[in-house]
C-alpha positions in Angstrom: -30.1 -10.8 -31.4 -28.7 -14.2 -30.7 -25.0 -13.6 -30.1 -22.6 -16.1 -31.7 -19.5 -14.3 -30.4 -17.6 -11.1 -30.5 -14.7 -9.9 -32.5 -12.5 -6.8 -32.0 -11.6 -5.0 -35.2 -8.4 -3.0 -34.6 -8.0 0.3 -36.2 -5.8 0.8 -39.3 -3.4 3.3 -37.9 -1.7 5.5 -40.5 2.0 4.6 -40.8 3.0 8.0 -39.5 1.1 7.1 -36.2 1.7 3.4 -36.0 3.4 3.5 -32.6 0.2 4.8 -30.9 -0.9 1.2 -30.5 2.4 0.1 -28.9 2.2 3.1 -26.5 -1.5 2.3 -25.7 -0.6 -1.1 -24.4 2.1 0.1 -22.0 0.8 2.1 -19.0 3.8 4.3 -19.3 1.2 6.7 -20.7 -0.6 6.7 -17.3 2.1 8.9 -15.7 3.0 10.8 -18.9 0.4 13.6 -19.5 1.9 14.5 -22.9 1.3 10.9 -24.0 -2.3 11.0 -22.7 -2.8 14.3 -24.6 -2.0 12.5 -27.9 -5.1 10.3 -27.4 -7.3 13.0 -25.8 -6.8 15.4 -28.6 -8.0 12.9 -31.2 -11.4 13.1 -29.6 -11.9 14.7 -26.2 -15.4 13.4 -25.8 -14.5 9.8 -26.4 -11.5 10.2 -24.1 -13.8 11.2 -21.3 -16.5 8.7 -22.2 -14.1 5.7 -22.0 -12.3 6.7 -18.8 -9.2 7.9 -20.5 -8.5 4.5 -22.0 -6.3 4.8 -25.1 -7.0 1.3 -26.4 -10.7 1.8 -26.3 -10.3 5.3 -27.9 -8.3 3.8 -30.8 -11.1 1.2 -31.3 -13.8 3.9 -31.5 -12.1 6.7 -33.3 -13.2 7.2 -36.9 -10.5 6.4 -39.5 -10.9 9.9 -41.0 -9.9 11.5 -37.7 -6.7 9.3 -37.6 -5.8 10.3 -41.2 -6.4 13.9 -40.3 -4.1 13.7 -37.3 -1.4 12.0 -39.4 -1.5 15.1 -41.7 -1.2 17.5 -38.8 2.4 18.7 -38.6 2.1 20.0 -35.0 0.4 16.7 -33.9 3.1 14.6 -35.6 5.9 16.6 -33.9 4.3 16.0 -30.5 3.8 12.3 -31.4 7.5 11.9 -32.4 8.6 13.5 -29.1 6.5 11.2 -27.0 7.5 8.1 -28.8 11.2 9.1 -28.6 10.9 9.6 -24.9 9.0 6.3 -24.6 11.7 4.4 -26.4 14.5 6.1 -24.5 12.8 5.1 -21.2 12.3 1.4 -22.3 15.9 1.1 -23.6 17.7 2.8 -20.8 20.4 0.5 -19.3 22.1 2.9 -16.9 19.3 2.6 -14.4 19.4 3.2 -10.6 19.3 -0.6 -10.0 22.2 -1.2 -12.4 24.4 1.3 -10.5 23.3 0.7 -6.9 21.9 -2.9 -6.7 23.7 -5.0 -9.4 23.4 -8.1 -7.3 19.7 -7.8 -6.7 17.9 -11.1 -7.5 14.6 -11.0 -9.5 11.7 -9.9 -7.3 8.1 -11.3 -7.5 5.6 -9.0 -5.9 2.1 -10.3 -5.0 -0.9 -8.0 -4.3 -4.6 -8.6 -4.3 -5.3 -5.3 -6.0 -3.5 -2.8 -8.2 -4.5 0.8 -8.9 -2.7 1.8 -12.1 -5.3 4.0 -13.7 -9.1 4.5 -13.6 -9.6 2.7 -16.9 -8.5 -0.6 -15.2 -10.7 -0.7 -12.0 -9.1 -3.6 -10.2 -8.4 -1.6 -7.0 -10.5 -0.5 -4.1 -8.4 2.3 -2.6 -5.0 3.1 -1.0 -3.6 -0.4 -0.9 -4.1 -1.0 -4.6 -2.9 2.5 -5.6 0.2 1.9 -3.4 0.8 -1.4 -5.2 0.4 0.2 -8.6 2.8 3.0 -7.6 5.3 0.4 -6.3 5.3 -1.2 -9.8 5.7 2.1 -11.6 8.8 3.0 -9.5 10.2 -0.5 -9.8 10.1 0.2 -13.5 11.6 3.7 -13.2 14.5 2.3 -11.1 15.1 -0.6 -13.5 14.5 -3.4 -10.9 14.3 -7.0 -12.1 10.7 -7.1 -11.0 7.4 -8.9 -11.9 4.1 -8.4 -10.2 1.2 -10.9 -9.8 -2.4 -10.1 -9.1 -6.0 -10.8 -10.1 -8.0 -9.6 -13.0 -11.4 -8.8 -11.5 -13.8 -8.6 -14.5 -16.4 -6.6 -12.5 -13.7 -4.6 -10.7 -14.5 -3.2 -7.3 -17.8 -1.3 -7.8 -19.1 1.8 -9.4 -20.5 4.1 -6.6 -23.7 6.1 -7.1 -25.3 8.4 -4.5 -29.1 8.4 -4.8 -31.2 11.4 -4.2 -31.0 10.8 -0.4 -27.2 10.5 -0.5 -27.1 6.8 0.2 -24.4 4.8 -1.6 -25.6 2.3 -4.1 -23.3 -0.1 -6.0 -23.1 -1.0 -9.6 -21.0 -3.7 -11.2 -19.9 -3.4 -14.8 -18.5 -6.3 -16.7 -15.1 -5.3 -18.2 -14.6 -5.9 -21.9 -11.1 -7.2 -21.7 -10.5 -6.7 -25.4 -10.7 -3.0 -24.9 -8.2 -2.8 -22.0 -4.5 -2.2 -22.2 -3.6 -5.8 -21.5 -3.0 -8.9 -23.6 -3.0 -12.7 -22.9 0.3 -13.8 -21.5 2.2 -16.2 -23.7 4.6 -18.9 -22.7 8.1 -19.1 -24.3 6.6 -21.5 -26.8 4.1 -18.9 -27.9 1.0 -20.5 -26.3 -1.5 -18.6 -24.2 -0.5 -19.2 -20.6 -2.9 -21.3 -18.6 -2.5 -22.9 -15.2 -4.8 -24.9 -12.9 -5.3 -25.0 -9.2 -7.3 -27.4 -7.0 -9.9 -25.4 -5.0 -12.1 -27.5 -2.8 -13.1 -30.5 -4.9 -12.5 -28.8 -8.3 -9.7 -28.2 -10.6 -10.0 -24.5 -11.6 -8.5 -23.3 -14.9 -6.8 -20.0 -14.8 -5.9 -17.8 -17.8 -3.0 -15.4 -17.3 -3.0 -11.8 -18.7 -0.1 -9.5 -19.1 0.0 -5.9 -18.3 3.0 -3.7 -19.3 4.1 -1.1 -16.8 7.0 0.7 -18.4 9.9 -1.8 -18.2 8.1 -4.4 -16.1 5.2 -6.7 -16.4 2.2 -7.6 -14.2 0.6 -11.0 -14.5 -3.1 -11.0 -13.8 -5.1 -14.2 -13.0 -8.5 -14.8 -14.5 -10.9 -17.7 -14.0 -13.6 -16.4 -16.2 -13.0 -19.0 -18.9 -15.4 -21.4 -20.6 -13.7 -24.5 -19.1 -14.8 -23.5 -15.6 -18.2 -23.8 -13.9 -20.3 -20.7 -13.5 -19.4 -20.7 -9.8 -15.6 -20.9 -10.5 -15.8 -18.2 -13.2 -17.0 -15.9 -10.4 -13.8 -16.3 -8.4 -12.3 -13.4 -10.3 -15.6 -11.4 -10.6 -15.4 -8.9 -7.8 -12.7 -7.5 -5.5 -13.6 -7.9 -1.8 -17.2 -8.7 -2.8 -17.9 -12.1 -1.3 -18.2 -13.9 2.0 -15.3 -15.5 3.9 -15.5 -18.7 1.9 -15.1 -16.9 -1.4 -12.3 -14.8 0.0 -10.3 -17.8 1.1 -10.8 -19.4 -2.4 -9.5 -16.1 -3.9 -6.5 -16.3 -1.6 -5.7 -19.8 -2.7 -6.0 -18.6 -6.3 -3.7 -15.6 -5.8 -1.0 -17.5 -3.9 -1.0 -20.9 -5.6 -2.0 -20.0 -9.1 0.2 -16.9 -8.9 3.3 -19.0 -8.4 2.3 -21.4 -11.1 1.8 -18.5 -13.5 5.4 -17.4 -12.9 6.6 -20.9 -13.5 4.5 -21.4 -16.7 5.9 -18.2 -18.1 9.5 -19.1 -16.9 9.7 -15.8 -15.1 12.7 -15.8 -12.8 12.0 -15.0 -9.2 14.2 -15.4 -6.1 12.8 -12.8 -3.7 9.0 -12.9 -3.0 7.2 -9.8 -1.6 3.7 -10.4 -0.1 1.8 -7.1 -0.1 -0.6 -7.8 2.8 -1.7 -11.2 4.0 -4.0 -11.9 1.0 -1.0 -13.4 -0.7 0.3 -15.5 2.2 -0.7 -18.9 0.6 2.1 -18.5 -2.1 4.2 -20.1 0.6 2.3 -23.3 0.3 3.0 -23.7 -3.4 6.7 -22.8 -3.0 7.1 -25.4 -0.2 5.2 -28.0 -2.3 7.7 -27.4 -5.1 10.7 -28.0 -2.8 9.1 -31.0 -1.1 8.5 -32.4 -4.6 12.2 -31.9 -5.3 13.2 -34.0 -2.3 13.3 -31.7 0.7 11.5 -32.4 3.9 8.7 -30.0 5.1 10.8 -28.1 7.7 13.8 -27.6 5.5 11.6 -26.5 2.6 9.8 -24.0 4.9 13.1 -22.5 6.0 14.3 -22.2 2.4 11.1 -20.5 1.3 10.9 -18.1 4.3 14.5 -17.1 3.8 13.7 -15.3 0.6 10.2 -13.9 1.5 9.1 -10.4 2.7 5.7 -9.6 4.2 4.3 -6.1 4.4 1.4 -5.6 6.7 -0.9 -2.6 6.2 -3.5 -3.2 8.9 -3.2 -1.7 12.4 -6.4 -3.2 13.9 -6.9 -6.9 14.7 -10.3 -7.0 13.0 -8.7 -6.0 9.7 -6.5 -9.1 9.6 -8.2 -12.1 7.9 -8.7 -15.2 10.0 -10.7 -18.3 9.1 -12.2 -21.2 11.1 -10.4 -24.4 10.7 -13.4 -26.2 9.3 -13.6 -23.7 6.4 -9.9 -24.0 5.8 -10.1 -27.8 5.8 -12.4 -27.6 2.7 -9.7 -25.9 0.7 -6.4 -27.0 2.3 -7.4 -30.5 3.3 -5.2 -32.2 0.8 -2.2 -29.9 1.3 -0.6 -31.6 4.4 0.0 -34.7 2.3 1.4 -32.7 -0.6 3.8 -31.0 1.8 4.8 -34.1 3.7 3.6 -32.9 7.0 0.6 -33.1 9.3 -2.5 -30.9 9.5 -1.5 -29.8 13.1 2.1 -28.8 12.0 0.8 -26.9 9.0 -1.9 -25.1 10.9 0.4 -24.3 13.7 2.2 -21.9 11.4 -1.1 -19.8 11.2 -2.7 -20.3 14.6 -4.2 -17.3 16.3 -6.7 -18.1 19.1 -9.5 -15.6 19.0 -12.6 -15.0 21.1 -15.5 -15.8 18.7 -19.1 -16.3 19.8 -18.3 -16.3 23.4 -15.4 -18.7 23.5 -11.8 -19.0 22.4 -11.2 -20.9 19.1 -8.1 -21.5 17.1 -8.2 -19.8 13.7 -6.1 -19.8 10.5 -4.7 -16.2 10.5 -3.4 -15.0 7.1 -1.2 -12.5 8.9 0.3 -15.1 11.3 0.9 -17.5 8.4 2.5 -14.7 6.4 4.8 -13.8 9.3 5.7 -17.5 9.8 6.4 -17.9 6.1 8.8 -14.9 5.8 12.0 -13.9 7.5 11.4 -10.2 7.0 8.4 -8.1 7.8 7.5 -4.5 7.9 4.8 -1.9 8.6 4.2 1.1 6.3 5.2 4.0 8.6 7.3 4.4 11.7 4.3 4.6 14.0 2.6 1.6 12.2 5.8 -0.4 12.7 5.5 0.3 16.5 1.8 -0.6 16.5 2.5 -3.8 14.5 5.2 -4.9 16.9 2.9 -4.5 19.8 0.0 -6.2 17.9 2.0 -9.4 17.1 4.3 -9.6 20.2 2.2 -12.6 21.4 4.0 -14.6 18.7 7.2 -14.1 20.7 6.3 -14.9 24.3 8.6 -13.1 26.7 9.8 -10.5 24.2 9.4 -6.8 24.5 7.3 -5.3 21.8 10.3 -3.3 20.6 12.2 -6.5 19.9 9.6 -8.1 17.6 11.2 -8.5 14.2 8.8 -6.2 12.3 10.5 -3.1 10.8 9.0 -0.3 8.7 9.3 1.3 5.3 7.2 4.5 5.2 4.9 4.5 2.2 5.4 6.9 -0.7 3.5 7.8 -3.8 4.5 7.9 -7.5 5.2 11.6 -8.0 4.7 11.6 -11.8 1.3 9.9 -11.7 -0.1 12.7 -9.5 1.8 15.9 -10.3 -0.1 18.0 -12.8 1.5 18.8 -16.1 1.6 22.6 -15.3 3.3 21.9 -12.0 5.8 19.5 -13.7 6.5 22.2 -16.3 7.0 24.8 -13.5 9.3 22.5 -11.5 11.4 21.8 -14.7 12.3 25.5 -14.7 14.3 25.2 -11.5 15.2 21.5 -11.2 17.9 19.7 -13.2 17.1 18.1 -16.5 17.1 14.6 -15.0 15.0 15.5 -12.0 12.3 12.8 -12.7 15.0 10.2 -12.2 16.2 11.6 -8.9 12.9 12.2 -7.1 14.3 10.9 -3.8 17.2 13.4 -3.8 16.4 15.8 -1.0 19.2 18.2 -1.9 18.0 18.6 -5.4 14.6 19.8 -4.2 16.1 22.8 -2.5 15.8 24.5 -5.9 12.1 24.8 -5.3 12.9 27.8 -3.1 13.7 29.7 -6.3 10.0 29.5 -7.5 8.3 32.9 -7.1 5.1 33.4 -5.3 3.5 34.5 -8.6 4.6 31.4 -10.5 3.1 29.1 -7.8 -0.1 31.1 -7.5 -0.7 31.1 -11.3 -0.2 27.3 -11.7 -2.3 26.5 -8.6 -5.1 28.9 -9.7 -5.3 27.2 -13.1 -5.4 23.7 -11.5 -8.1 24.9 -9.1 -10.2 26.3 -11.9 -9.9 23.0 -13.7 -10.9 21.1 -10.6 -13.9 23.4 -10.0 -15.2 22.7 -13.5 -14.7 19.0 -13.0 -16.7 19.1 -9.7 -19.5 21.0 -11.2 -19.8 18.6 -14.2 -19.8 15.6 -11.9 -22.4 17.0 -9.5 -24.6 18.0 -12.5 -24.3 14.5 -13.9 -25.4 13.0 -10.6 -28.3 15.4 -10.4 -29.5 14.5 -13.9 -29.5 10.8 -12.9 -31.4 11.5 -9.7 -34.1 13.6 -11.4 -33.0 17.0 -10.0 -35.0 20.1 -10.7 -34.0 22.6 -13.4 -33.2 25.0 -10.6 -30.9 22.5 -8.8 -29.1 21.7 -12.1 -28.6 25.4 -12.8 -27.2 25.8 -9.3 -24.3 23.4 -10.1 -22.8 26.2 -12.2 -22.3 28.1 -8.9 -20.8 25.3 -6.9 -17.5 26.3 -5.3 -15.5 29.4 -6.0 -12.1 29.4 -7.5 -11.2 32.4 -5.2 -12.1 30.7 -1.9 -9.8 28.6 0.3 -10.6 25.0 -0.8 -10.0 22.0 1.4 -10.1 18.4 0.0 -10.9 15.2 1.8 -11.0 11.9 -0.2 -10.4 8.4 0.9 -12.0 5.1 1.8 -14.9 5.8 4.1 -13.9 3.4 7.0 -15.4 4.8 10.2 -12.0 5.2 11.9 -11.1 7.8 9.3 -13.8 10.0 10.8 -15.0 11.7 7.6 -17.7 13.6 9.6 -15.4 15.0 12.3 -15.6 18.4 10.5 -19.4 18.6 11.4 -19.0 18.0 15.1 -19.8 21.7 15.7 -22.1 22.6 12.9 -22.6 26.3 14.0 -18.9 26.9 14.2 -18.4 25.3 10.8 -21.1 27.4 9.3 -19.4 30.6 10.5 -16.1 29.4 8.9 -17.5 28.6 5.5 -19.7 31.6 5.3 -17.3 34.3 6.3 -18.0 37.0 3.7 -14.3 38.2 3.6 -12.6 34.8 4.1 -14.8 31.9 2.9 -13.8 28.3 3.1 -15.1 25.4 1.1 -14.8 21.6 1.2 -14.8 18.9 -1.4 -15.3 15.3 -0.2 -15.1 12.0 -2.0 -14.8 8.4 -1.0 -16.3 4.9 -1.1 -17.5 2.7 1.7 -17.3 -1.1 1.4 -20.6 -2.4 0.2 -21.2 -4.2 3.5 -20.1 -1.2 5.6 -23.4 0.5 6.5 -21.8 2.8 9.2 -19.4 4.0 6.5 -22.3 4.6 4.1 -24.1 6.5 6.8 -21.0 8.9 7.0 -21.3 9.5 3.3 -25.0 10.2 3.6 -24.5 12.6 6.6 -22.0 14.6 4.5 -24.4 14.6 1.5 -27.3 15.8 3.7 -25.1 18.5 5.2 -24.2 19.7 1.7 -27.9 20.2 1.0 -28.4 22.4 4.0 -28.9 26.2 3.2 -25.8 27.2 5.2 -23.5 24.8 3.4 -25.1 24.6 0.0 -22.4 25.3 -2.7 -19.7 25.4 0.0 -19.6 21.7 0.9 -19.7 19.1 -1.9 -19.4 15.3 -2.0 -18.6 13.6 -5.2 -19.7 10.1 -6.1 -17.6 7.3 -7.6 -14.2 8.1 -6.1 -11.5 6.7 -8.3 -8.0 7.7 -9.5 -9.4 10.3 -11.9 -11.3 12.1 -9.1 -8.2 11.8 -6.8 -6.0 13.4 -9.4 -8.3 16.3 -9.9 -8.6 16.9 -6.1 -4.9 16.5 -5.1 -4.0 18.8 -8.0 -6.7 21.4 -7.4 -7.3 22.0 -3.7 -5.4 24.4 -1.5 -5.3 22.2 1.6 -5.5 18.5 2.1 -7.5 17.3 5.2 -7.0 14.0 7.0 -8.4 13.2 10.4 -8.2 9.5 11.3 -8.4 8.3 14.8 -4.8 7.9 15.9 -3.0 5.4 15.7 -5.3 3.6 13.3 -4.0 5.2 10.0 -1.2 2.8 9.0 0.2 5.4 6.6 -2.1 7.2 4.2 -0.7 8.6 1.0 -3.3 11.1 -0.4 -1.8 14.0 1.5 1.6 13.2 0.0 0.1 13.6 -3.5 -1.5 16.9 -2.6 1.8 18.2 -1.3 3.5 17.2 -4.5 1.3 19.8 -6.1 1.8 22.4 -3.5 -1.2 21.7 -1.4 0.0 21.6 2.3 -1.3 18.8 4.5 -3.6 19.5 7.5 -3.7 16.2 9.4 -3.7 14.2 12.5 -0.1 13.2 13.6 -0.7 9.7 12.5 0.8 7.5 9.7 3.1 9.3 7.4 2.3 12.8 8.6 3.8 12.0 12.0 7.1 11.8 10.1 6.4 14.3 7.4 5.3 17.4 9.5 8.2 19.6 10.3 6.5 22.8 11.6 6.8 24.6 8.3 5.2 22.4 5.6 1.6 22.1 6.8 -0.5 21.9 10.0 -1.1 19.3 12.6 -4.5 18.4 14.1 -4.5 17.5 17.8 -1.7 16.1 19.8 0.7 13.2 19.4 -1.0 11.0 21.9 -3.7 8.3 22.4 -6.9 8.6 24.3 -8.8 6.1 26.5 -12.1 7.7 25.7 -12.9 8.0 22.0 -15.5 10.7 22.5 -12.9 12.8 24.3 -10.5 12.2 21.5 -13.0 13.3 18.9 -13.9 16.4 20.8 -10.2 17.4 21.3 -9.4 16.8 17.6 -12.4 18.6 16.3 -11.6 21.6 18.6 -8.0 21.6 17.3 -9.2 21.4 13.7 -11.5 24.4 14.0 -9.0 26.4 16.0 -6.1 25.8 13.5 -8.4 26.7 10.6 -9.6 29.9 12.2 -6.3 31.2 13.8 -3.6 29.9 11.4 -4.7 28.6 8.0 -7.5 31.1 7.0 -5.5 34.2 8.1 -2.4 33.0 6.3 -4.3 32.2 3.0 -6.1 35.5 2.9 -3.8 37.8 4.7 -0.2 36.7 4.3 0.3 35.5 0.8 4.1 35.5 1.1 3.8 33.3 4.2 1.4 31.1 2.3 3.7 30.7 -0.6 6.5 29.8 1.7 4.4 27.0 3.2 3.6 25.8 -0.3 7.3 25.7 -1.3 8.1 23.9 1.9 5.4 21.3 1.3 6.7 20.6 -2.2 10.4 20.6 -1.2 10.1 18.4 1.9 7.3 15.9 0.9 8.3 15.3 -2.7 11.6 13.5 -2.1 11.0 12.0 1.4 7.6 10.5 0.4 8.3 9.7 -3.2 7.6 6.1 -4.2 11.1 6.1 -5.6 12.5 6.6 -2.1 10.1 3.9 -0.8 11.2 1.3 -3.4 14.9 2.2 -2.8 14.3 1.5 0.9 12.8 -1.8 0.1 15.7 -2.7 -2.1 18.3 -1.8 0.5 16.6 -3.0 3.7 14.9 -6.1 2.4 15.3 -7.1 -1.3 19.1 -7.3 -1.4 19.5 -9.0 2.1 16.8 -11.5 1.1 18.6 -12.1 -2.2 21.7 -13.0 -0.3 20.1 -15.0 2.5 17.8 -16.9 0.2 20.8 -17.9 -1.9 22.8 -18.9 1.1 20.1 -21.1 2.6 19.2 -22.8 -0.7 22.8 -23.6 -1.8 24.0 -27.2 -1.8 20.5 -28.6 -1.9 19.4 -26.3 0.9 22.1 -27.6 3.3 22.0 -24.5 5.5 18.2 -24.5 5.6 18.3 -28.1 6.6 20.8 -27.4 9.4 18.6 -24.5 10.8 15.4 -26.6 10.5 17.0 -29.5 12.3 18.5 -27.2 15.0 15.1 -25.5 15.6 13.3 -28.9 15.9 15.9 -30.1 18.4 16.0 -26.9 20.5 12.2 -26.7 20.6 12.0 -30.3 21.8 14.6 -29.6 24.6 13.4 -26.2 25.6 10.8 -27.3 28.1 13.5 -29.1 30.0 15.9 -26.1 30.3 16.0 -23.9 33.3 17.5 -20.6 34.3 18.0 -19.0 37.7 19.7 -15.6 38.4 20.6 -13.1 41.0 21.7 -9.5 41.0 23.5 -7.4 43.6 21.3 -4.3 43.3 22.0 -1.3 45.6 19.0 0.8 46.7 20.5 3.7 44.7 23.4 4.0 42.2 25.2 6.6 40.2 25.2 6.8 36.4 27.9 4.6 35.0 28.0 2.4 38.1 28.0 -1.4 37.5 25.9 -4.1 39.3 26.9 -7.7 39.5 24.5 -10.1 37.8 24.9 -13.9 38.0 22.9 -16.7 36.4 22.9 -20.5 36.2 21.6 -22.5 33.3 20.5 -26.0 32.8 20.8 -26.3 29.0 19.1 -29.7 28.8 21.6 -30.8 26.2 21.6 -27.7 24.1 25.1 -26.6 23.2 26.2 -23.6 25.5 27.4 -21.8 22.4 23.8 -21.9 21.0 22.5 -20.0 24.1 22.7 -16.3 24.7 22.3 -15.4 28.3 21.8 -11.7 28.9 20.8 -9.1 31.5 17.9 -7.0 30.4 17.6 -3.4 31.7 14.3 -1.6 31.1 13.9 2.1 31.9 10.5 3.3 30.7 10.2 2.1 27.1 13.9 1.8 26.6 15.4 -1.7 26.7 19.1 -2.4 27.0 20.5 -5.9 26.8 23.9 -6.9 28.2 25.4 -10.3 27.6 26.6 -12.4 30.5 29.9 -14.3 30.2 30.0 -18.0 30.4 32.1 -19.2 33.4 31.7 -22.9 32.9 29.4 -25.5 34.6 26.4 -23.5 33.5 27.4 -20.4 35.3 27.3 -16.9 33.8 28.2 -13.5 35.2 28.8 -9.9 34.3 29.3 -6.5 35.7 26.4 -4.7 34.1 26.7 -0.9 33.7 23.8 1.5 34.5 24.1 4.0 31.7 22.1 6.9 33.0 19.8 8.1 35.8 16.3 6.7 36.1 14.4 3.8 37.6 15.6 0.5 36.1 13.9 -2.9 36.0 16.5 -5.7 35.8 16.0 -9.2 34.6 17.9 -12.1 33.1 16.8 -14.3 30.1 18.3 -16.7 27.6 17.4 -17.2 24.0 18.6 -19.9 21.6 20.7 -18.6 18.7 22.6 -20.0 15.8 24.5 -18.5 12.9 22.3 -17.8 9.9 19.1 -16.8 11.7 17.3 -13.7 10.3 17.0 -12.4 13.9 17.7 -13.7 17.3 14.1 -14.3 18.1 13.5 -16.4 15.0 13.1 -19.6 17.1 10.4 -17.8 19.1 11.8 -19.1 22.4 12.7 -17.0 25.5 13.2 -18.2 29.0 13.3 -15.7 31.8 15.0 -16.3 35.2 
């Protein structure tokens, strides 16, 4: 037919069930299984068919079925309970934020992707799920918080494994009218539209609104009739294009994202960039201030004072960098808008890289994000260390430990991933308000009161549900690939609910080493086929469409799963998404993770498994380096790095097999009391420490509140303090090449702990005020660095008796750094001179 247009006819909900529509448009239901059950029980087949999307289900459900439910007393009672809980949640005023952070300024959170639920596939993996969980806990805690992202109308991709196990990608156009989102409206009631100049075009952007409990998420969409076909594709696919398309998307996220906040009059005073994708929001914020009369340097200081940058990528290749000629096509007009030069603007992003055999300056999104923020963090303790070392070149002369990048270890949103049976069980020993105190470690001690039988019963039920899910998925895949009747029948025998089951599911980047398990195939065959103590494995994960090595890993696991010795014992599922993830983390006995240390920034899947009582079995990298305590799971390998990657793989594989054979399998089959103790420890220790609630509280205390205060201070009085700092930096940087520093130290050949040594220095400040210079002795012993200030004597002389605190071999040096009150850290000017 010739299509004139489309119209969505909304269902006529019976008055007794009228609030089902309100609830469907707030993703509160995505972490509330009892709410999901209201929709599922209307029509389980439709619920599965439409990816558990209540909006779509209500559009498709027959009116007669709605009327039938409205007459069902038991259903109505469940409905009233869910709606009462929903209203109580939305209307609660005594939140954590109101009690513990009353001075917190409104936060705007920018992320390229968000994983809220499988029915809204605008995420690729862990980064997006983390961002979605961050929003959920911001809602739970009552933060003044608004998130900004992109509405990719073809999502990431639907993964299919062909009959040879090779990943193929499918892209499905989302029907936005059937998703739990609505067009955002301005205070005047009009649909929100903004425009952004990209290249030579003005691109129109429609803004959608998603409700996540108490907060909202604004999603940007260029797929509107006013745009050209090319520009409509800017929000087609997540991570699906070349470098040119990616940079255009980054302009869209950063610049149009800020304009969306302004068009909707959403207050924002603290800005959080989740990865470098969002770094260009700094451009638009500076442009606003320059348009209001500030100069470029002052505006940059004022913007950076209220901005936080979170980096997630521990390898240089994972940090986006672009050639200047490409950037010129999209930022060519910005220097004039900002009242600065191209050189000064690009200097904020410059990262010289070795491309095509020679060094070239590039526009690094990470460098720009660091320059446009006054707070930065990695996502685990080890990742913070790795990040400080990666980016220390931005602070010439500084030790890696001094680089101003902290860390907040990632968490996961407990209620999204804990099964309802486990929630019900926990509610028998935890206090009535436990879901609001997830970060309270003392509260979780009550888990020790759960009996072995209680835990075993819940976990057996969840494993049974997971096994049924796996069988159905593999059968569906076989049908699509033309499997034989015998092969289809064999899916009914896949996995055993009585065997030790280990899960592995994540993005199939090669450093995550999904195939490490198969390094010794004969040994693995003996493990999985032990007639008394069998072990089985379930894998899932997507490789980026352009990542053929990652796809080869998937294919290798698939082919292994078809071998006689592994058939039915090793399974790989296609189309990894949040639905698959929930089934696995709720149903397996053990969670496996074996990245190549130290390349796993954090990881969160193992946290979610431990929430459900599945202990973690992992490399001591990312979060597990902090989470493992000797009783709550098992480590793989040693806490060290290797120069030879093959040696590292061999050592880690040996450790994996040995721990399985000697510790995990004997405990699971032969020491059920000991196993239950480990399960309790996993729940008790991981649930609070790695809850998203704890993570967001850490962000509030370490970053959001200080940035609220600093941003307000630097912006007060027409940005007087920002102007003072900007002018001071410009002056100091101009004078710095003319400064000099000489020093001497009276160092004996040997000394006793506590003994002092005389250190002297002489400074030529080149006109810089002496009070703006910090001259200090630096003592380095191994990786430990101690700084001791020298006292100004007059005439450029400094001296101090510097104590040697303990035994060891010390390296002694003297340096000076420029400092002024109001800096975010003493290395903010990026200047250090060593004697």
